[in-house]
C-alpha positions, 0 to 999 in steps of 0.5 A: 316713413317719409311722407312729405318732402321737408328736405331731409338730406339723402344720406339719412334716407333709406328705402324699405322693401316696398319702395317707401322712404324711411329715415336711416337707422344705425346698426343699433336702431338709433336714427342716423341723424341723431347726435349721440353726444348731445342727443339732439337732431342734426337736421332739426330744421329739415326733420321729417313730418313724423318727427315734427308730429312726435311731441317731446315727452309724450307717451309715444316719445317715452316708448321710443326712448325706452325701446332704444335706451335699453 
């Protein structure tokens, strides 16, 4: 959920059933801002707070990757 304005481009924002803004996801569940060739964020400097708070390699990061990588 997007809770602060970091400048995420509108094409990467969706609205949930309750009117909250979230990062758009592709049909397979991956974040729409992720470059699948490099596995890097295409909006890194404007990424949302939730992405800024997720430390690369942390437990939470590994869980998210495991859920989406099969």
